[in-house]
FIKOLZA-1660 file (N, C-alpha, C; in steps of 0.1 Angstrom, whole numbers, plus 5000, padded with zeros to 4 digits):
% residues 34
   i   px   py   pz ch aa at
   1 4789 4900 5093  A  P  N
   1 4795 4886 5093  A  P CA
   1 4811 4887 5094  A  P  C
   2 4816 4876 5098  A  A  N
   2 4831 4875 5100  A  A CA
   2 4838 4876 5086  A  A  C
   3 4833 4870 5076  A  W  N
   3 4840 4870 5063  A  W CA
   3 4841 4884 5058  A  W  C
   4 4831 4892 5060  A  K  N
   4 4830 4906 5056  A  K CA
   4 4841 4914 5063  A  K  C
   5 4842 4912 5076  A  K  N
   5 4852 4919 5084  A  K CA
   5 4866 4916 5079  A  K  C
   6 4868 4903 5076  A  D  N
   6 4881 4898 5071  A  D CA
   6 4885 4904 5058  A  D  C
   7 4874 4904 5049  A  Y  N
   7 4876 4910 5036  A  Y CA
   7 4879 4925 5036  A  Y  C
   8 4873 4932 5045  A  L  N
   8 4876 4947 5047  A  L CA
   8 4890 4949 5052  A  L  C
   9 4893 4941 5062  A  G  N
   9 4906 4942 5068  A  G CA
   9 4917 4939 5058  A  G  C
  10 4915 4929 5050  A  R  N
  10 4925 4925 5039  A  R CA
  10 4926 4937 5029  A  R  C
  11 4914 4942 5025  A  G  N
  11 4914 4953 5015  A  G CA
  11 4922 4965 5021  A  G  C
  12 4920 4968 5034  A  A  N
  12 4927 4980 5040  A  A CA
  12 4942 4977 5040  A  A  C
  13 4946 4965 5043  A  L  N
  13 4960 4961 5044  A  L CA
  13 4966 4962 5030  A  L  C
  14 4959 4957 5020  A  I  N
  14 4964 4958 5006  A  I CA
  14 4966 4972 5001  A  I  C
  15 4956 4981 5004  A  S  N
  15 4957 4995 5000  A  S CA
  15 4968 5002 5007  A  S  C
  16 4969 4999 5020  A  L  N
  16 4980 5005 5028  A  L CA
  16 4994 5001 5023  A  L  C
  17 4996 4989 5020  A  S  N
  17 5009 4984 5015  A  S CA
  17 5011 4989 5001  A  S  C
  18 5001 4991 4993  A  S  N
  18 5003 4996 4979  A  S CA
  18 5007 5011 4980  A  S  C
  19 5001 5018 4989  A  V  N
  19 5004 5032 4991  A  V CA
  19 5018 5034 4996  A  V  C
  20 5023 5026 5005  A  S  N
  20 5037 5027 5010  A  S CA
  20 5046 5022 4999  A  S  C
  21 5042 5012 4991  A  A  N
  21 5051 5008 4980  A  A CA
  21 5052 5019 4969  A  A  C
  22 5042 5026 4966  A  S  N
  22 5042 5036 4956  A  S CA
  22 5050 5048 4962  A  S  C
  23 5049 5051 4975  A  K  N
  23 5057 5061 4981  A  K CA
  23 5072 5058 4981  A  K  C
  24 5075 5045 4983  A  L  N
  24 5089 5041 4983  A  L CA
  24 5094 5042 4968  A  L  C
  25 5086 5038 4959  A  Y  N
  25 5090 5039 4945  A  Y CA
  25 5092 5054 4941  A  Y  C
  26 5084 5063 4945  A  F  N
  26 5085 5077 4943  A  F CA
  26 5098 5083 4949  A  F  C
  27 5101 5078 4961  A  E  N
  27 5114 5083 4967  A  E CA
  27 5126 5078 4960  A  E  C
  28 5125 5065 4955  A  I  N
  28 5136 5060 4948  A  I CA
  28 5138 5067 4934  A  I  C
  29 5127 5070 4928  A  A  N
  29 5127 5077 4915  A  A CA
  29 5133 5091 4917  A  A  C
  30 5130 5098 4928  A  L  N
  30 5135 5111 4931  A  L CA
  30 5150 5110 4934  A  L  C
  31 5154 5099 4941  A  G  N
  31 5168 5097 4945  A  G CA
  31 5177 5095 4933  A  G  C
  32 5171 5087 4923  A  V  N
  32 5179 5085 4911  A  V CA
  32 5180 5097 4902  A  V  C
  33 5170 5105 4902  A  E  N
  33 5169 5118 4894  A  E CA
  33 5180 5128 4899  A  E  C
  34 5181 5129 4913  A  N  N
  34 5190 5139 4918  A  N CA
  34 5205 5133 4919  A  N  C
% end
């Protein structure tokens, strides 16, 4: 169904953005430390 595809696409987008956000946070934390 269309809603399932939309739901999966949204979940992938959210997980991808959270991964990049945590990576950015990690880089900032390392930058502050050094």
